[in-house]
Every structure is written in structure tokens, then in C-alpha cells.
N, C-alpha and C positions, 0 to 999 in steps of 0.2 A: 225472877225467872230468867234463865240464861237465854240470850238471843241466839237463834240458829244462824249458822254461817250462811251467807248468801252464795248461791250457786249460779254461775253465769254459763249459760249454754250458748255457744256460738255456732251458727250454721254458715259455713263458708259457701262460696260459689262452687258450682261443679268444676272439677279440674279441667283446665284448658290444655289442649294439645293442638299442635299445628299440623297443617297438611305437609306430608313428606314431599320433598322436591322431586321433580321429574329427573330421570337419569340421562336425559339428552345433554349433549355437550356441543361446543363450537364445531367439533369435527363432524357432527351430524348434518350440518348445513349443506345442502346440495351445491355443487360447484357448477354454476351456470351464469348466464349473463345478468341474472338478478342478484349476483353475489354482493354488490355494495348495499343494495336494499336489505338483503337478508342479514348482513353483518350489523347494520344499523338497528334492525328490528331485534336482533339478539341482544344488543347492548340495552335496548329498552326493556326487554324481558328480564334481564338480570337486575336492572335497577328498580323494577316494580315489585312490591310485596305481593304475596298470595292474598287473594280476597279472603275476608273473614267476616264473621257475624258482627264484628264491631264496625264494619263499613255499612253506611246507610243503604246502599244499593244491594247489599248482600245480607242484610240483617235477617231475612226470612229464609235464606237458602244456605244451608250448612254443607260444605263439601269436605269436611275433615275426614270422612270415611273413604274418600276416593284414594285408591292405592296407586298414587302417581308414579311411584318408583318402578312399577311392573311394566309400564307401557313401552313399546318399542316401535320403530318405524317399519313398515312393510318394505321388503326388498323387491327388486324388479321381477315381475312374474309371480308374485306371491299368490295372486288371485287364482292361479291354475290349480292350487291345492286346497281351495276353500269352496264353500257352497256357492253355486252359480247364481247370478242375478235372476230374480223371478221373471218369467216370461210376461206376466201380466203388466209388469212395470215398463216393458218395452213396446207395448202395443201402440200403434199410431193414435195420435190424439183426435185426428179427423180423417175420415175415409180409410184408405188402405195403405197410405204411405206418409212419410215424414217430410216436412220442409227441411228439417235438420234435427239430428239427435246425437247427443254425446253421452257415453257411459263411462263414468269414472270408477275405476276398480283399484283394489289394493295392489300397487305396483304395476299399474297399466291403465290404458284408456283407449276408447274407440270413438271415432268422430265421423259424422256424415253430414254433408250439406248439399242440397240440391244444386245442380249446375246452374239453373236459372237464377237462384239467389246469389251464388258466387259471382256470376257474370255481372250482377248489379252492384258489386262491391261489398256485399254483406260478408262479415267475418264472424264465424261461429265455430270455434275450435277449442280443443283442450290445451292446457298449459304446456304440456310436453311438445305438442305440435307448434304452438305459438312461439315457443322459444327458438324454433328453427325457421319458421316462416314469417313471423311478425314480431321479432324481438324488440324493435324500436317502439312500436305501438304499445306493447305490453309493459315495457320499462317506463314509458311516459305516463301510463294510466294507473299503474299499481300504486297503492298507498295515497292516492289523492283525496279520496272521500273518507275512508277509514284509515286512520294512522295507527302504526304499531303502539304508539304511546297511549292509545285510548283504553288499554286494559292489559292485564297480564296475559290473558288468553289470546287477545288480538296480536300482541307482540309475538307470542309463541307460534301462532298460526302463520304470521307473516314470515317469520324466520325459516320455518320448516316445511312450508307448503310444498306438496308434491303434485297434488291434483287440483285442477281448477278449470274454469271456463272463461274464455274471452269472447264477448259478444259485442260487435260494433256494427251499427246500422248507419250508413252514410246519410248525408243531408237529403231530405225530401224523398227518401226511399220508403215506400209503404209495403210492408211485408204482410201478405195475407195469410200465408201458411204459418201455423204456430211452430215455435221451436221448443225443443224438449231436451232436458238433461236429467240423468239419473246418477246419484252418488250411492254406490253399493258398498256397504262397509262391514262385511263379516270378519271374523277373526278375533278370538279371545286374546287379550293383552296387546292388541294392535292399537296404534294411534293413527287416526285419519285426520289429515289437515287439508282443508279445502278453501278455495278462494274463487269467488265469482266476480267478474268485472262486466258490467252492463253499461254500454255507452250508446245512447240513442241521440244522434245528432239532430240539429235544428230541422223541424218540419217532418221528421221521420216518424214511423209508427210500427210497433211490433207487439206480439203476444208471446210470452216466454214462460214455460212451466218447468220448475226444478223440483225434483223429488229426492229425498234422502231416506234410505231404508236399509235394514239388515234383518237377518233372522234372529230369533231368540237363541241364545247360547249360554252355556254354563261358564261364567267367568266375566271379567270386566273388559270393556272396550271404551276408547276415548275418541270423541270427535271434537275438534275445534275449528270453526269456520269463520270466514269473512265474506260479506256481500257488499260490493260497492256499486252504486247505481247513479248514473247521471242522465237526466232527461232534458234535452236541449230545448231551445225556444220553439214554441208552437208544436212540440213533439208529443207523442202519446206512447205510453208503455203500460201494458197490463202484465203484471208479474205475479204468478201463482207459485207459492212456495209451500211444499207439503212434507211433513216429517213423520215417518213411521219407523223409527229406530227400534231395535230389539230392547227388551226390558232390562238389559244389562249395560246399556250404553250411557256414559257420562257425556252430555252434549252441551257445548258452549258456543255461542256465536255473537259476533258484533256486526251489525248491518246498518247501513245508512244510505238514504236516497236524497239526492239533490235535484230539485225540480225548478227549472228556469222559467222565464217569462212566458205566460200564457200556455204553459205546458200542463200535461195531465198525467198523473200516475194513479193506477188502480192496483193496489198491493194487497194480495190475499194470502193469509197464513192458515195452515192447518197442522195440528199436532195431536197425535194419538199414541206416540211411542216414547221410548227412552226410559231409563231409570230416573235420571235427573236432567233437567234442561234449564239453563240460564241463557236467556236471549235478550240482547239489547237491539232495539229497532228504532232508528231515528229517521224522521221525515223532515228534511230541511227545505222549506219553500223560499227559494233565494231570489226569485224574479217576480215582478209585479204581475198579478193575475194568475199565478201558479195555483194548481188545485191538486190535492192528494187525498185519496180515500184508502183507509187501512181497515181491512175486514179479517177477523180471526176467529177460529173455533178450536177448542181443545176438549178432549175427553180423557179423564184419568181414572184409573182403578188400581186395586192392589195397594202398593206403597209408592206409586209414582209421584214425582214432584216436578211440576212445571212452573217456571217463573219467567214471565214476559215483562220486560221493562221497555215501555214505549215513550217516545218523545215527539211531539209535534211542534216544530220550531217555525214560527212565522217571522221571517227575516226581511220581508218586503211588504209594501202596501197591497191591498186588494187581493189577499190570498185566502184560500179556503181549504180547511182540512176537516175530515169526517172519519172518526174511528168508532168501530163497533166490534168488540170481542165478546164471544159467548163461550161458556164452558160448562160441562157437566162432570160431576165427580162421584165416584163410588169407592167402596172399600175404606181403606185408611189413607187414601191419596190426598194430595194437597196441591192447590194452585195458588199462584201469586201473580197479580197483575198490578203494576205500578205505572201510572200514566201521568204525563205532564204536557200541558199546552203552554208554550212560551211565546209571548208576543214582544218582539224587540221594540225599542224606542223608534218611533217614526213609522211603524208598520200599521198605519191607520186602515180602517175599513176591513180589518181582519174578521173572518168568520170561522170560528173553531168549535168543534164538537167532539166529545168523547164519551163513550158509554161502555160499561162492562157488566154483563149479566151472567150470573152463576146459578146453576141448578144442583142442589145437594141431594144425592140419591141414597145416602147411607148416614148413619148416626156418627160415624167416626171420620168422615171426610171433612175437609176444611178448605175454604176459599178466602183468601185475603185480597181485598180490592181497594186500591189507594189511588184515587184520581187527584189531580192537582192543576192549579192555574198559576202562572206567573205573568202578569200583564204590565207592560211598561209603555202602553199607548192608551189614549183616552177615547178613541172613537172605534170601538170594537164590539163584537158580539161573540162571547165565548161561554159555553155551557158544558157541564159534565154531569155524569150520574153513574151510580153503581148499585147493583142489587145482588143479594145472596139469599136464596130461599129454596124451599122444597116444592115438589110437584103440587099444583093447586088441586084441592080435594073436589071442588065442584065439577070441573070437566072430567076428572077421574071417576067420580060417582056417575056422571052422565053416561060415560062409555060402559061402565060396569052394568048399569041398568039396562043397557041395550044388548046384554048377553056377552060382552067382550071380556075375556078372562083378565085378571089383574095384570099379569105380565105383559100381555099384548096391549092393554090400555096404557100402561106406563111407557111402553116402547113407542106407541103412536104419539104420546105427548112429547117425548124427548125428540122424536123426528120433527114434530112441528116446531119445537123450540129452536132447533138448528137450521130449519129450512131457509130462513132469510139469508143466512150465510152460505149455505150449500148452493143456492141458486146463483151466487156470484162466481162459483167455479164454472168456467165457460165450457168445459168438456164433459160430456155425459159419462164416458168411461171412467175418468178420474173421480168424478163426483160419486159414482156408484161404488167405486172401490172404498172410498172413505165412509160412505154410508154403511157398507158392509162391516167395516171395522167398528163402527159405533154399535151396530147390532150385535156383534160378537161380545163387546163389552157389556151390553145390556143383558145378554143371556148368561 
């Protein structure tokens, strides 16, 4: 009997294709007093490869469909021909007036700071104004906490930044009135680059709320941003950062806070928008007795993809960190949370905690939760946890048995799931706006 020839069927990997490069050139760098910093950042940008799914930090976030070549910088006054900023974003956080407010627009900015705070030495202004009134301070602080070399998008944002906020609180100044900034980013095919610098000097205290938002539009938009925070010895900062980008926005950010001896940072994140988000948020506890709390919520639907990469770095003894991120997912959306607690050698008496809780509201949604510990000291207490699950049937059945319709019962349970994080947002108007966004997604 003649033997049949063997047939070998090979199945190769799906074809690889790289992200197209941005069309920006060295000539696009603004010519101002930050020119040496920008030029150095541009060199870093050119030397760094585009992130790919072969990189561990980007393994679950694929940006190959991003049309990088179409994005362009807004020109001066571009915002005049684009949808105006929503009035609800400009409402005072407390009472009927602002301690200070900055509005960052495509090709422009508006700044306000109360005379009483300015008289006490508080600086709260946009980058355009800071280049004129505080160039030495801006030059001294920029790039100290987040370096251009930290990533491809960090380098690009450092080189091309047009809009930003400079916040400086002098020593022992207690700011009672909250400060507020809004980054408004409409415009198809526009690239928005932002940079926040927050420096709270020793013994000072402030609450600062920053919101990034845009309308839904037909086409792609880019945002790449940097947040640099320093909290001095015995100082306090409450920083609320909220993102409600339109569904067409590719959003990338590198953020890091350094908290010094006996200082405290309460850092609150909220995300309900964008097509795709990749966010790096590092908490560096650099002084003995430093404390940092990171609270986050996100709600995805449709085909949204949100990826938060957090790092809690205990670099000194007797430091405490506490992280809780909660997310709900609908449709075919996906979330990724990667967290790491790092304890440096000699950072004894560290207390670190991290938890990520996810609520899956549809069969095709997916949440990846990857906690981690790296401990190089022997007298510490570090714990972590992660959960991914659906709505519990017992409380749902209880509500239904009381005559509450299915949709309303699910909404109540989701509201209860998010409530511990929502209560950490200190301003009722902001909290209500994001609760309404969650309700819209639920419906």
C-alpha cells in the first residue's frame, strides 16, 4: 500500500504592521524660553521607538490603528472656529466664584486668580502667561519629575507642548478656595499637548481640580499630556483629575507625584471618555512619613479601551500608600489596570495597599487586572487584590422583588458600586456631572 504524502499546514502569526509616524518636525517646536528643553525632548522622541504590543507595558493596548500622520498642531486662535467649551465645565466649584480658574483652548488660554491669593504669592497661570511673567520658575521646574525620556509620548508632549498650567503654592500658605482648570480639546485631526506643573512648597496646602473634555466628533483627535507634582515637607495636596474626552480621542499621559517627608497627597482619577487611553501614574514617596492615596473610577462602553498603569514607589521608611480603582464595563469595551507596589531597600515600616474592582455588565466586555509587588525590605506590610465579576444576583433579586424594574435595579447597584470613590470627589457639582455620565452609559 502506497504511503500518502504528508501535508504540513503552517499557520503563521497575523501580519505585523507598525504605527505610522507623526508628521511633526523640528520646525514645529515653539520658539520660546523653553527652547533648550524642547530640543532635548525632541532628541529623546526621535531616539525612542513607538510602543508596540511586544512591550510589556503595552502588551494589552494596541495603537496600530491610530492615524498618527493626520494630526496637526492648532494655530493661534483656532478655538474661535471650533465648538465652545461647555458652560457646565466652567461653573464654580464652591459658591458662586472661583479662587482661580484656567481654561486651555486650541490655540489660546484664559486665566484668572483672585487678588487675595496672588497677594500671598500663589502662582496659578497658563504656560503662555508663565513664559512672560515667570519664565525662570517655569524653566526650573519643567521636566524635573517627569522626564522626556520616560516614554515616546512624554517626549513628544515635552517638545511640542503649547498649553499647560503652572501652579506654585509658597511655603506655609494654606489655600482654602479650590483651584480649577479645564482643558477643552475639540477639533478633528488636531493634536493637543498639555503639561501641568504643581509645586506645593513645605507646609502649604491646596485643592486643585483639573478636567479634560471634548465633544464627540467624526474623525480622530490626539491628546498627549504630562503631569508633574511635588508635595513638599509637611504639605498637603488634594488633586482631582477627571477625563471625559470625546469617543474619537486617542489619549496618552505620563504623570508622576513626588511626596516629601510627612506630606500627604490625595489623588483622585475619573475616566469616562476617549476612544483609547494609556495612562501612566506614578506615586513616589520620597520622604519619611509620606502618605499617598490614589482613588480611581472608570466606566467604558461601546468599543472604548482604557489602560491605567499605576506605580506606588516607597523610597523612604515609614511611608503609606493606598490605591483603590473601580471600573464598570459595557458593550465590547475593555479596561486594563496594571499596578505595582515597589519597596526600596531600607524603606522599612512601609504600609502599601492596592485593589482593583471591576464590574462586567455585558458578555463581550473584558477587564484585565494585574496587581504586583516588588519588595526589597523585610519589615513591611504590603497587600493587593483584584476582582472581576458581574452584578450579584441576590441584591438584584431583592430589588426586583420590591417592584423595582430590572434597569433601575441594575442602575442602583452600579451607583452603589461606585459610591465609595464618588464620595472622595470633594465638590458636589463635579460629582453630579460624572454620576450623570455614568447614568447615560447605563441607559
